[in-house]
OpenMM code with the backbone's topology and positions (N, CA, C; nanometers):
from openmm import Vec3, app, unit

residues = "MET SER GLN GLN PRO GLU THR ALA PHE VAL THR THR THR ARG VAL SER CYS ASP GLY ALA SER ASP ILE PRO GLY GLY ALA ALA LEU GLY HIS PRO ARG VAL TRP LEU GLU ILE ASP GLU LYS GLY TYR VAL ASP CYS GLY TYR CYS ASP LYS ARG PHE VAL LEU LYS GLY GLY PRO ALA ASP GLN GLN ALA ALA".split()
positions = [
    Vec3(-8.8498, 16.5126, 17.2650),
    Vec3(-8.7247, 16.5844, 17.2725),
    Vec3(-8.7512, 16.7243, 17.3285),
    Vec3(-8.6771, 16.7605, 17.4312),
    Vec3(-8.6940, 16.8885, 17.4989),
    Vec3(-8.6034, 16.9943, 17.4356),
    Vec3(-8.6573, 17.1142, 17.4172),
    Vec3(-8.5816, 17.2234, 17.3590),
    Vec3(-8.5378, 17.3183, 17.4695),
    Vec3(-8.4130, 17.3661, 17.4648),
    Vec3(-8.3642, 17.4615, 17.5618),
    Vec3(-8.4353, 17.5958, 17.5428),
    Vec3(-8.4717, 17.6623, 17.6526),
    Vec3(-8.5321, 17.7950, 17.6389),
    Vec3(-8.4328, 17.8931, 17.5750),
    Vec3(-8.4854, 17.9915, 17.5074),
    Vec3(-8.4035, 18.0945, 17.4429),
    Vec3(-8.3335, 18.1795, 17.5485),
    Vec3(-8.2129, 18.2260, 17.5176),
    Vec3(-8.1385, 18.3156, 17.6055),
    Vec3(-8.1095, 18.4437, 17.5303),
    Vec3(-8.1346, 18.5577, 17.5962),
    Vec3(-8.1049, 18.6878, 17.5367),
    Vec3(-8.0079, 18.7612, 17.6280),
    Vec3(-7.9040, 18.8194, 17.5708),
    Vec3(-7.8079, 18.8980, 17.6472),
    Vec3(-7.8470, 19.0446, 17.6334),
    Vec3(-7.8645, 19.1121, 17.7472),
    Vec3(-7.9170, 19.2491, 17.7485),
    Vec3(-7.8224, 19.3411, 17.8247),
    Vec3(-7.8404, 19.4711, 17.8073),
    Vec3(-7.7534, 19.5698, 17.8712),
    Vec3(-7.8227, 19.6469, 17.9825),
    Vec3(-7.9520, 19.6203, 18.0044),
    Vec3(-8.0255, 19.6894, 18.1108),
    Vec3(-8.0852, 19.5861, 18.2061),
    Vec3(-8.1100, 19.6272, 18.3303),
    Vec3(-8.1648, 19.5341, 18.4290),
    Vec3(-8.3158, 19.5215, 18.4198),
    Vec3(-8.3817, 19.6104, 18.3482),
    Vec3(-8.5274, 19.6034, 18.3296),
    Vec3(-8.5553, 19.5670, 18.1843),
    Vec3(-8.6236, 19.4549, 18.1647),
    Vec3(-8.6510, 19.4052, 18.0296),
    Vec3(-8.7986, 19.3690, 18.0176),
    Vec3(-8.8475, 19.3643, 17.8932),
    Vec3(-8.9846, 19.3201, 17.8700),
    Vec3(-8.9818, 19.1960, 17.7820),
    Vec3(-9.0850, 19.1133, 17.7983),
    Vec3(-9.0970, 18.9933, 17.7176),
    Vec3(-9.2435, 18.9759, 17.6787),
    Vec3(-9.2656, 18.9443, 17.5500),
    Vec3(-9.4017, 18.9146, 17.5051),
    Vec3(-9.4081, 18.7782, 17.4367),
    Vec3(-9.2956, 18.7065, 17.4396),
    Vec3(-9.2929, 18.5719, 17.3845),
    Vec3(-9.2858, 18.5633, 17.2349),
    Vec3(-9.2933, 18.6755, 17.1657),
    Vec3(-9.2944, 18.6707, 17.0191),
    Vec3(-9.2162, 18.7855, 16.9578),
    Vec3(-9.1261, 18.8464, 17.0322),
    Vec3(-9.0557, 18.9635, 16.9799),
    Vec3(-8.9662, 18.9310, 16.8616),
    Vec3(-8.9254, 18.8053, 16.8462),
    Vec3(-8.8401, 18.7672, 16.7337),
    Vec3(-8.9186, 18.7142, 16.6146),
    Vec3(-9.0523, 18.7107, 16.6258),
    Vec3(-9.1368, 18.6631, 16.5177),
    Vec3(-9.1990, 18.7838, 16.4489),
    Vec3(-9.1661, 18.8108, 16.3213),
    Vec3(-9.2239, 18.9266, 16.2530),
    Vec3(-9.3771, 18.9227, 16.2549),
    Vec3(-9.4382, 19.0253, 16.3110),
    Vec3(-9.5837, 19.0316, 16.3190),
    Vec3(-9.6430, 18.9246, 16.4069),
    Vec3(-9.5637, 18.8699, 16.4983),
    Vec3(-9.6070, 18.7541, 16.5751),
    Vec3(-9.6579, 18.7818, 16.7143),
    Vec3(-9.6933, 18.9055, 16.7465),
    Vec3(-9.7395, 18.9369, 16.8816),
    Vec3(-9.8587, 18.8507, 16.9228),
    Vec3(-9.9440, 18.8150, 16.8293),
    Vec3(-10.0602, 18.7322, 16.8606),
    Vec3(-10.0193, 18.5891, 16.8953),
    Vec3(-9.8979, 18.5500, 16.8589),
    Vec3(-9.8512, 18.4149, 16.8861),
    Vec3(-9.7802, 18.4033, 17.0199),
    Vec3(-9.7574, 18.5129, 17.0872),
    Vec3(-9.6812, 18.5138, 17.2115),
    Vec3(-9.7688, 18.5070, 17.3342),
    Vec3(-9.7343, 18.5876, 17.4338),
    Vec3(-9.8074, 18.5964, 17.5599),
    Vec3(-9.8187, 18.7432, 17.5987),
    Vec3(-9.8947, 18.7752, 17.7030),
    Vec3(-9.9036, 18.9161, 17.7432),
    Vec3(-9.7645, 18.9717, 17.7760),
    Vec3(-9.7415, 19.0972, 17.7399),
    Vec3(-9.6111, 19.1588, 17.7693),
    Vec3(-9.5950, 19.1735, 17.9205),
    Vec3(-9.4806, 19.1282, 17.9687),
    Vec3(-9.4469, 19.1415, 18.1102),
    Vec3(-9.3131, 19.2133, 18.1217),
    Vec3(-9.2969, 19.2875, 18.2304),
    Vec3(-9.1707, 19.3555, 18.2590),
    Vec3(-9.1006, 19.2766, 18.3687),
    Vec3(-8.9724, 19.2529, 18.3484),
    Vec3(-8.8936, 19.1720, 18.4399),
    Vec3(-8.7719, 19.2515, 18.4866),
    Vec3(-8.7266, 19.2237, 18.6088),
    Vec3(-8.6122, 19.2933, 18.6676),
    Vec3(-8.5018, 19.1924, 18.6969),
    Vec3(-8.3828, 19.2162, 18.6433),
    Vec3(-8.2681, 19.1294, 18.6686),
    Vec3(-8.2116, 19.1637, 18.8058),
    Vec3(-8.1925, 19.0607, 18.8897),
    Vec3(-8.1439, 19.0842, 19.0260),
    Vec3(-7.9942, 19.0532, 19.0375),
    Vec3(-7.9471, 19.0326, 19.1599),
    Vec3(-7.8040, 19.0127, 19.1860),
    Vec3(-7.7477, 18.8842, 19.1234),
    Vec3(-7.8350, 18.7919, 19.0819),
    Vec3(-7.7887, 18.6705, 19.0138),
    Vec3(-7.7399, 18.7020, 18.8726),
    Vec3(-7.7858, 18.8137, 18.8168),
    Vec3(-7.7430, 18.8539, 18.6833),
    Vec3(-7.8324, 18.8043, 18.5721),
    Vec3(-7.9458, 18.7416, 18.6073),
    Vec3(-8.0384, 18.6946, 18.5046),
    Vec3(-8.1798, 18.6886, 18.5610),
    Vec3(-8.2770, 18.6775, 18.4696),
    Vec3(-8.4168, 18.6574, 18.5074),
    Vec3(-8.4815, 18.5723, 18.3989),
    Vec3(-8.5733, 18.4852, 18.4401),
    Vec3(-8.6465, 18.3998, 18.3463),
    Vec3(-8.7905, 18.4471, 18.3362),
    Vec3(-8.8446, 18.4490, 18.2152),
    Vec3(-8.9846, 18.4839, 18.1945),
    Vec3(-9.0720, 18.3706, 18.2479),
    Vec3(-9.1730, 18.4054, 18.3243),
    Vec3(-9.2634, 18.3064, 18.3816),
    Vec3(-9.3579, 18.2438, 18.2804),
    Vec3(-9.3735, 18.3077, 18.1649),
    Vec3(-9.4611, 18.2530, 18.0612),
    Vec3(-9.3868, 18.1572, 17.9682),
    Vec3(-9.2766, 18.2039, 17.9106),
    Vec3(-9.2111, 18.1269, 17.8046),
    Vec3(-9.0733, 18.0732, 17.8429),
    Vec3(-9.0277, 18.1017, 17.9637),
    Vec3(-8.8979, 18.0551, 18.0147),
    Vec3(-8.7773, 18.1168, 17.9451),
    Vec3(-8.7985, 18.2206, 17.8620),
    Vec3(-8.6844, 18.2875, 17.7997),
    Vec3(-8.5991, 18.3480, 17.9102),
    Vec3(-8.4682, 18.3303, 17.9010),
    Vec3(-8.3766, 18.3824, 18.0023),
    Vec3(-8.3100, 18.5090, 17.9505),
    Vec3(-8.3116, 18.6115, 18.0325),
    Vec3(-8.2452, 18.7383, 18.0020),
    Vec3(-8.1225, 18.7481, 18.0916),
    Vec3(-8.0043, 18.7582, 18.0319),
    Vec3(-7.8777, 18.7630, 18.1047),
    Vec3(-7.8166, 18.9008, 18.0862),
    Vec3(-7.7767, 18.9633, 18.1974),
    Vec3(-7.7147, 19.0954, 18.1929),
    Vec3(-7.5715, 19.0818, 18.1442),
    Vec3(-7.5383, 19.1509, 18.0338),
    Vec3(-7.4011, 19.1465, 17.9802),
    Vec3(-7.3035, 19.1997, 18.0850),
    Vec3(-7.1978, 19.1232, 18.1097),
    Vec3(-7.0966, 19.1642, 18.2077),
    Vec3(-7.1368, 19.1335, 18.3503),
    Vec3(-7.2558, 19.0789, 18.3715),
    Vec3(-7.3043, 19.0454, 18.5050),
    Vec3(-7.2538, 18.9093, 18.5500),
    Vec3(-7.2899, 18.8683, 18.6720),
    Vec3(-7.2403, 18.7418, 18.7274),
    Vec3(-7.2830, 18.6174, 18.6501),
    Vec3(-7.3897, 18.6225, 18.5751),
    Vec3(-7.4369, 18.5046, 18.5005),
    Vec3(-7.3884, 18.5034, 18.3555),
    Vec3(-7.3157, 18.6065, 18.3159),
    Vec3(-7.2699, 18.6181, 18.1768),
    Vec3(-7.1445, 18.5341, 18.1564),
    Vec3(-7.1616, 18.4167, 18.0959),
    Vec3(-7.0491, 18.3254, 18.0708),
    Vec3(-6.9596, 18.3786, 17.9589),
    Vec3(-7.0120, 18.4672, 17.8756),
    Vec3(-6.9321, 18.5228, 17.7668),
    Vec3(-6.8274, 18.6201, 17.8183),
    Vec3(-6.8508, 18.6794, 17.9373),
    Vec3(-6.7589, 18.7784, 17.9923),
    Vec3(-6.6340, 18.7124, 18.0486),
    Vec3(-6.6435, 18.5822, 18.0782),
    Vec3(-6.5298, 18.5119, 18.1396),
    Vec3(-6.4200, 18.4827, 18.0403),
] * unit.nanometer
topology = app.Topology()
chain = topology.addChain("A")
for resn in residues:
    res = topology.addResidue(resn, chain)
    for name in ("N", "CA", "C"):
        topology.addAtom(name, app.Element.getBySymbol(name[0]), res)
């Protein structure tokens, strides 16, 4: 059974991901911290963990519709 990657809604176009930010004390369980830039699509996916960062109010934000 395949699990959908996590989606985070953010307010800035520059975000960081370490794969374990939601796990208390879990930095060792994640991946190296990477900085990602949201482009004109309105979202960016982490290359390590596939977490998707969606810009609130951007073109990919389905909640804004």
